[in-house]
C-alpha positions in Angstrom: 93.4 61.4 79.2 96.1 62.7 81.6 97.4 66.2 81.5 101.0 67.0 81.9 102.1 69.2 84.8 104.5 72.0 83.7 106.7 74.3 85.7 106.5 78.0 85.2 108.8 80.7 86.5 106.7 83.9 87.0 108.4 87.2 87.6 106.4 90.3 88.7 107.2 93.7 90.0 105.5 96.1 92.4 106.1 99.6 93.5 106.6 100.7 97.1 108.0 104.0 98.4 108.9 105.2 94.9 111.0 102.1 94.1 110.3 98.9 92.2 110.7 95.5 93.8 110.7 92.2 92.0 109.3 88.9 93.1 109.9 85.6 91.3 108.5 82.1 91.9 108.5 78.7 90.3 105.1 77.2 90.2 103.9 73.7 89.0 100.5 73.6 87.4 98.5 72.0 84.6 97.9 75.3 82.7 99.3 78.8 82.7 96.0 80.2 84.1 96.3 77.8 87.1 99.9 78.7 87.5 99.0 82.4 87.7 96.3 81.7 90.3 98.8 79.8 92.4 101.4 82.6 92.0 99.0 85.2 93.1 97.9 83.1 96.1 101.5 82.5 97.3 102.5 86.2 96.8 99.2 87.3 98.4 100.1 85.5 101.6 103.0 87.9 101.9 100.7 90.9 101.9 100.7 91.9 98.2 97.5 92.5 96.4 96.9 91.4 92.8 96.4 95.0 91.6 99.8 95.9 93.0 101.6 93.3 90.9 102.6 93.7 87.3 103.6 90.5 85.6 107.0 91.1 83.9 107.9 87.6 82.6 106.5 84.1 82.4 108.8 81.3 81.3 108.2 77.5 81.1 111.1 75.9 82.9 112.6 72.4 82.4 113.2 70.4 85.6 117.0 70.6 85.2 116.8 74.5 85.2 114.7 74.8 88.4 116.2 76.6 91.4 113.7 75.3 93.9 115.2 71.9 95.0 111.9 70.5 96.4 110.1 71.2 93.2 112.9 69.8 91.1 112.8 66.6 93.1 109.1 66.3 92.6 109.4 67.1 88.8 112.1 64.5 88.2 110.5 61.7 90.3 108.9 58.8 88.4 106.0 58.5 90.8 105.8 61.6 92.9 104.0 61.3 96.2 103.2 64.1 98.4 102.5 63.5 102.1 99.9 65.7 103.7 99.5 65.5 107.5 
């Protein structure tokens, strides 16, 4: 029983100095919940807290539509391998 990894494009906004700013990321995960956790983790490393972010849009993206070239290459590979030092 193998689960398929999907790619999600998550867009959120946050308010700073009376203005709204948007952040968008493509995330690969097994489920939407895992994708949101990864999104919050990546955005959190830039200094934003979960409570500051308001999720605006979540869309499942096909590999051909992906903007991130590294993720697209992994998604389209027959047997993706990731090297970890």
